[in-house]
C-alpha positions as CSV (number, residue, x, y, z in Angstrom):
1,M,0.0,0.0,0.0
2,P,1.8,3.2,-1.2
3,F,2.1,5.8,1.5
4,L,1.3,8.6,-0.9
5,E,-2.4,7.6,-0.6
6,F,-2.5,8.5,3.0
7,G,-3.0,11.9,4.7
8,R,-0.8,13.5,7.2
9,P,1.4,11.3,9.3
10,S,0.4,10.7,12.9
11,L,2.2,12.4,15.7
12,R,3.3,9.0,17.0
13,L,5.1,8.3,13.8
14,I,6.7,11.8,13.6
15,F,8.0,11.4,17.2
16,S,9.5,8.0,16.3
17,Y,11.5,9.6,13.6
18,I,12.5,12.4,15.8
19,L,13.8,9.7,18.2
20,D,15.8,8.2,15.3
21,W,17.4,11.5,14.6
22,T,18.1,11.9,18.3
23,V,19.9,8.6,18.4
24,I,22.0,9.4,15.4
25,L,23.1,12.8,16.8
26,A,23.7,11.3,20.2
27,T,26.0,8.7,18.7
28,A,28.0,11.5,17.1
29,G,28.0,13.4,20.4
30,V,29.4,10.4,22.2
31,G,32.2,10.1,19.6
32,A,33.0,13.8,20.2
33,A,33.1,13.2,23.9
34,I,35.5,10.3,23.5
35,N,37.8,12.5,21.4
36,S,38.2,14.8,24.4
37,I,39.3,12.0,26.7
38,E,43.0,11.3,27.4
39,P,44.0,8.5,25.1
40,Y,46.1,5.5,26.0
41,K,49.8,6.0,25.1
42,R,51.3,2.7,24.0
43,P,55.0,2.3,25.0
44,F,57.5,2.7,22.1
45,S,61.1,2.3,21.2
46,L,63.3,5.3,20.4
47,L,64.9,3.2,17.7
48,N,61.6,2.5,15.9
49,L,62.0,4.1,12.4
50,D,58.3,3.7,11.7
51,I,57.6,6.5,14.2
52,A,60.6,8.7,13.3
53,F,59.2,10.5,10.2
54,P,59.2,14.3,10.2
55,F,56.1,16.2,11.1
56,A,54.3,17.6,8.1
57,P,51.1,19.7,7.8
58,S,47.9,17.9,6.6
59,T,47.2,18.1,2.9
60,V,43.5,17.7,3.7
61,S,42.7,19.6,6.9
62,V,39.8,18.7,9.2
63,K,37.8,21.7,7.9
64,T,38.3,20.5,4.3
65,L,37.3,17.0,5.3
66,V,34.1,18.2,6.9
67,L,33.2,20.3,3.8
68,A,34.0,17.4,1.4
69,A,32.6,14.4,3.3
70,I,29.7,15.9,5.3
71,V,28.5,19.2,4.0
72,A,28.8,18.5,0.3
73,P,27.0,15.1,0.4
74,G,24.3,16.6,2.6
75,L,23.8,19.6,0.3
76,L,23.7,17.5,-2.9
77,I,21.2,15.1,-1.4
78,F,19.0,18.0,-0.4
79,L,19.1,19.8,-3.7
80,L,18.6,16.7,-5.8
81,S,15.7,15.5,-3.6
82,I,13.9,18.8,-3.9
83,L,14.7,19.6,-7.6
84,L,14.9,16.2,-9.4
85,I,12.8,13.7,-7.4
86,P,10.5,12.5,-8.7
87,G,11.2,12.5,-12.4
88,P,9.2,14.5,-14.9
89,S,7.1,11.5,-16.0
90,A,5.6,11.2,-12.5
91,T,5.2,14.9,-11.7
92,K,2.2,15.4,-14.0
93,R,0.3,12.5,-12.3
94,L,0.7,13.7,-8.7
95,T,-1.1,16.2,-6.7
96,R,0.9,19.0,-5.1
97,G,0.7,17.3,-1.7
98,Q,1.8,13.9,-3.0
99,L,4.7,15.5,-4.9
100,W,6.1,17.3,-1.9
101,R,5.5,14.3,0.4
102,R,7.7,12.2,-1.8
103,K,10.3,14.9,-2.1
104,L,10.5,15.5,1.7
105,W,10.6,11.8,2.4
106,E,13.4,11.1,0.0
107,W,15.3,14.1,1.6
108,N,14.7,12.9,5.1
109,V,15.8,9.3,4.6
110,G,18.7,10.4,2.4
111,W,20.0,12.5,5.3
112,M,19.2,9.9,7.9
113,G,21.3,7.3,6.0
114,L,24.1,9.8,5.6
115,G,23.9,10.8,9.3
116,L,23.9,7.2,10.5
117,S,26.9,6.3,8.3
118,L,29.0,9.3,9.5
119,A,28.0,9.1,13.2
120,S,28.6,5.3,13.4
121,A,32.0,5.6,11.7
122,Y,33.0,8.6,14.0
123,F,32.0,6.8,17.1
124,I,33.8,3.6,16.2
125,T,36.9,5.4,15.1
126,Q,37.3,7.6,18.1
127,G,36.7,4.8,20.5
128,M,39.4,2.6,18.8
129,K,41.9,5.5,18.7
130,N,41.7,6.0,22.4
131,L,41.6,2.3,23.2
132,F,44.8,1.3,21.2
133,G,46.9,4.5,21.6
134,V,49.1,3.7,18.6
135,A,51.8,6.2,17.8
136,R,51.7,8.1,14.5
137,P,54.6,8.0,12.1
138,H,55.7,11.5,13.2
139,M,55.3,10.9,16.9
140,L,59.0,11.2,17.8
141,A,59.2,14.5,16.0
142,V,56.3,15.8,18.2
143,C,57.5,14.1,21.4
144,Q,61.0,15.6,21.5
145,P,62.3,12.8,23.9
146,D,64.7,13.4,26.7
147,L,67.6,11.4,25.5
148,G,69.7,12.3,28.5
149,N,67.4,10.6,31.0
150,I,66.2,7.4,29.2
151,D,66.6,5.1,32.2
152,S,63.9,7.0,34.2
153,H,61.3,6.2,31.5
154,I,62.0,2.5,30.7
155,V,59.0,0.3,30.9
156,G,60.2,-2.9,29.3
157,G,62.6,-4.5,26.8
158,F,65.7,-6.7,27.0
159,G,68.3,-4.6,25.2
160,Q,69.7,-2.7,28.2
161,D,72.9,-4.7,28.0
162,I,73.5,-3.3,24.5
163,S,72.2,0.2,24.9
164,A,69.6,2.1,27.0
165,R,67.9,3.0,23.8
166,W,67.2,-0.7,23.0
167,T,64.2,-0.6,25.4
168,L,60.6,0.4,25.5
169,V,59.9,3.8,27.1
170,S,56.7,5.5,28.2
171,A,55.3,8.8,26.9
172,S,56.6,10.5,30.0
173,I,59.9,10.9,28.2
174,C,58.4,13.5,25.9
175,Q,59.5,17.1,26.6
176,T,57.1,18.9,24.3
177,T,54.9,21.5,25.9
178,D,52.1,21.1,23.3
179,T,50.0,18.5,25.2
180,A,47.2,18.5,22.7
181,Q,49.5,17.6,19.8
182,L,51.2,15.0,21.9
183,K,47.8,13.4,22.7
184,D,46.9,13.4,19.0
185,S,50.2,11.8,18.1
186,F,49.0,8.6,19.9
187,R,45.8,8.4,17.9
188,S,47.1,6.8,14.7
189,F,44.9,3.7,14.5
190,P,42.5,3.8,12.8
191,S,42.6,6.8,10.4
192,G,39.7,9.2,11.1
193,H,40.1,11.0,7.8
194,S,39.8,7.6,6.0
195,S,36.7,6.4,7.9
196,T,34.9,9.8,7.6
197,S,35.7,10.3,3.9
198,W,34.5,6.8,3.0
199,S,31.4,6.9,5.2
200,G,30.2,10.1,3.7
201,L,31.5,10.0,0.1
202,L,30.8,6.3,-0.6
203,Y,27.3,6.8,0.7
204,L,26.8,9.7,-1.7
205,S,28.1,7.5,-4.6
206,L,25.6,4.7,-3.7
207,W,22.8,7.3,-3.4
208,F,23.7,8.7,-6.9
209,C,23.6,5.2,-8.3
210,A,20.2,4.6,-6.8
211,K,18.6,7.8,-8.0
212,F,20.2,7.9,-11.4
213,G,19.8,4.2,-12.3
214,V,23.5,3.4,-12.4
215,R,23.7,-0.4,-12.0
216,I,25.4,-3.3,-13.7
217,P,23.0,-4.8,-16.3
218,T,21.4,-8.2,-15.3
219,F,18.9,-10.6,-16.7
220,A,16.4,-9.5,-14.0
221,S,15.1,-6.9,-16.5
222,R,14.1,-9.6,-18.9
223,L,11.7,-11.1,-16.4
224,A,10.1,-7.7,-15.5
225,S,6.4,-7.2,-16.2
226,P,4.2,-4.1,-16.4
227,S,3.7,-2.6,-13.0
228,T,0.3,-3.1,-11.3
229,S,1.2,-1.0,-8.3
230,P,-1.2,1.9,-7.6
231,D,1.9,4.1,-6.7
232,P,2.2,6.6,-9.6
233,L,5.9,6.9,-8.9
234,E,6.7,3.3,-9.5
235,D,8.5,3.8,-12.7
236,S,10.1,7.3,-12.4
237,L,13.6,8.3,-11.5
238,P,15.4,11.7,-11.8
239,V,17.2,10.6,-15.0
240,H,16.9,6.9,-15.7
241,R,13.3,6.1,-16.4
242,Q,11.7,2.7,-17.2
243,D,8.4,2.4,-19.0
244,A,6.2,-0.6,-18.4
245,D,5.6,-0.9,-22.2
246,S,9.3,-1.6,-22.6
247,F,9.0,-5.0,-20.9
248,P,6.0,-6.8,-22.3
249,S,5.3,-9.8,-20.2
250,Q,3.8,-11.8,-23.1
251,R,6.7,-11.5,-25.5
252,T,9.9,-13.6,-25.7
253,R,12.9,-11.3,-25.7
254,P,16.4,-12.1,-26.9
255,L,19.0,-12.3,-24.1
256,E,21.0,-9.4,-25.5
257,T,18.1,-7.1,-25.3
258,A,17.2,-8.1,-21.7
259,S,19.1,-5.1,-20.3
260,A,21.5,-2.3,-21.2
261,A,24.4,-0.5,-19.7
262,P,23.7,3.0,-18.3
263,P,25.3,6.0,-20.0
264,T,29.0,6.3,-19.2
265,H,28.7,9.9,-18.0
266,L,26.6,8.6,-15.1
267,L,29.5,6.4,-14.1
268,V,31.6,9.5,-13.8
269,L,29.0,11.0,-11.5
270,A,29.1,7.9,-9.3
271,F,32.9,7.6,-9.2
272,V,33.8,11.2,-8.4
273,P,33.0,10.8,-4.7
274,I,34.9,7.5,-4.6
275,G,37.9,9.2,-6.2
276,A,37.7,12.0,-3.6
277,A,37.7,9.4,-0.8
278,I,40.8,7.7,-2.2
279,Y,42.6,11.0,-2.4
280,V,41.8,11.9,1.2
281,T,42.9,8.4,2.3
282,G,46.2,8.5,0.4
283,S,47.1,11.9,1.6
284,R,47.1,10.7,5.2
285,Y,49.8,8.1,4.4
286,A,51.8,10.5,2.2
287,D,51.8,13.2,5.0
288,F,53.2,10.7,7.5
289,H,50.1,11.1,9.7
290,H,49.2,7.4,9.5
291,H,50.7,4.0,8.9
292,G,49.4,1.9,5.9
293,F,47.2,-0.4,8.0
294,D,45.7,2.7,9.7
295,V,44.2,4.0,6.5
296,I,43.2,0.6,5.3
297,F,41.3,-0.2,8.5
298,G,39.8,3.3,8.6
299,S,38.6,2.9,5.0
300,L,37.0,-0.5,5.9
301,I,35.1,1.2,8.8
302,G,33.7,3.9,6.4
303,I,32.9,1.4,3.7
304,T,31.0,-0.8,6.1
305,T,29.0,1.9,7.8
306,S,28.1,3.6,4.5
307,T,27.0,0.3,2.8
308,L,24.9,-0.8,5.8
309,S,23.4,2.7,6.3
310,F,22.5,2.9,2.6
311,R,20.7,-0.5,2.7
312,Y,19.0,0.5,6.0
313,Y,17.0,3.3,4.3
314,Q,17.3,2.6,0.6
315,M,16.1,-0.3,-1.6
316,P,18.9,-2.6,-2.9
317,L,20.6,-1.5,-6.2
318,S,20.7,-5.1,-7.4
319,H,16.9,-5.5,-7.5
320,H,15.5,-4.4,-10.8
321,S,12.0,-3.5,-9.6
322,T,13.0,-1.1,-6.9
323,N,13.6,1.7,-9.3
324,G,16.0,3.4,-6.9
325,W,13.4,4.5,-4.3
326,A,14.0,4.6,-0.6
327,W,12.0,2.4,1.8
328,G,8.8,3.9,2.9
329,P,7.9,4.9,6.5
330,R,6.9,2.7,9.3
331,S,3.2,2.2,10.2
332,K,2.0,4.4,13.0
333,T,1.2,1.5,15.4
334,R,4.6,0.0,14.8
335,A,6.6,3.3,14.9
336,F,8.5,2.5,18.1
337,G,9.0,-1.2,17.7
338,V,7.2,-4.6,17.1
339,G,6.7,-7.6,19.3
340,V,7.3,-11.2,18.7
341,G,4.9,-12.6,16.1
342,T,4.5,-9.2,14.2
343,E,5.9,-9.3,10.7
344,G,7.8,-6.2,9.9
345,Y,7.2,-2.5,10.5
346,V,4.6,-1.9,7.9
347,G,1.0,-2.9,8.4
348,E,-2.4,-2.2,6.8
349,E,-3.0,0.6,9.2
350,G,-0.6,2.8,7.4
351,W,0.9,6.0,8.8
352,D,-2.0,8.5,8.9
353,S,-4.3,9.3,11.8
354,N,-7.1,11.1,10.0
355,V,-10.6,9.9,9.3
356,L,-10.1,9.9,5.5
357,G,-7.2,7.4,5.8
358,R,-9.3,5.1,7.9
359,K,-12.3,5.3,5.5
360,R,-10.0,4.4,2.6
361,R,-8.7,1.3,4.4
362,N,-12.2,0.3,5.5
363,T,-13.6,0.8,2.0
364,R,-10.8,-1.2,0.5
365,R,-11.5,-4.1,2.8
366,D,-15.3,-3.9,2.4
367,D,-14.9,-4.1,-1.4
368,N,-13.0,-7.4,-1.1
369,P,-15.1,-10.4,-0.2
370,M,-12.0,-12.4,0.9
371,D,-11.1,-9.6,3.4
372,R,-14.7,-9.6,4.7
373,K,-14.6,-13.3,5.2
374,E,-11.2,-13.0,6.9
375,D,-12.6,-10.3,9.3
376,M,-15.6,-12.5,10.2
377,E,-13.3,-15.5,10.9
378,M,-11.1,-13.4,13.1
379,Q,-14.0,-12.0,15.1
380,R,-15.4,-15.5,15.6
381,H,-12.0,-16.8,16.9
382,T,-11.6,-13.7,19.1
383,R,-14.9,-14.3,20.8
384,S,-14.0,-18.0,21.3
385,D,-10.6,-17.2,22.7
386,S,-12.0,-14.6,25.0
387,A,-14.6,-16.9,26.4
388,G,-11.9,-19.6,27.0
389,S,-9.3,-17.3,28.6
390,G,-11.4,-15.0,30.5
391,G,-10.8,-12.0,28.1
392,S,-7.0,-11.9,28.4
393,A,-5.2,-9.0,26.7
394,P,-3.3,-9.5,23.4
395,L,0.5,-9.8,23.3
396,V,2.5,-6.6,23.2
397,G,3.3,-5.7,19.6
398,G,0.6,-7.8,18.1
399,N,-1.5,-6.6,15.2
400,E,-4.4,-4.4,15.9
């Protein structure tokens, strides 16, 4: 049942999505709080060349990273949702209310997926940085160790018979007065620039692919049939549009005409964000701010959170019939959760709370003889169960 048919969403549903946003923002807030905590400083060797690189300024600053991986994806999702969604083929068939309901919903879930990806990656990255306390490649340059008093800072090692420098020392040997920079020099693993860039920019790339129909051709298109959905937006996308007449279900089609590759310029659109993420990641290694494994693991964090967050709110790219749309909203009675025995978060009750929506649903069931028979059967069983159990209440989360 397409949600465009319903009226205004109920307050219960609105509050449930406000709670979703609150959880996303709180996750990012906890990550910021972790960043302010003193990190663990792992003991190190003064002879370790992996942490003896010179200090160099960042090619991609934190400000630039925020603009590229957070602000730019958010702005593009907003503008494209308002200006290009839905496509021109569907705009003429919608009322003004239906049109803006679709636009605002695509914008909302586009931002929710982006926010979930970024907040999750930030929280995980900051927690791991403080937990492991790995020294950056330029740590010794920042530390400025007291080489004349090494014995006072030894915490382990078996090279004392050879030289006092063949030992592990603590961070107390550092003489630098810049404590903030010293703390940061023990936050090498994993790379925050890498996880943030991939969590924001890969999500944007996947979002582009969904909304502009950029997907690898498959034989699934050959099996498609004309849509019977009452949703007038079923076959419309901002750029890539599929017409039901293009896939006649009663005609045998050659395999080579089952599908086709999208235009190449759309591939460029999809790969630009990925290229930017690769550049940000590579710059952290080139600037001696991270070891190789730091940027690899940070990238994996961002790739994982962006992929899962995209699938959490958007239909899969691999499925032909999704046409690039986001998942619809939860039903109002299932807005905050479901109990055991309830299938999914979408029910016949829909999302609206007005009388018109209830009349539409009742009319739809009254016009269907199978639904009327099912309702009578349910009432008969309910009366029988109530008589046998003394009128016990239904399970929490059960269908209304």
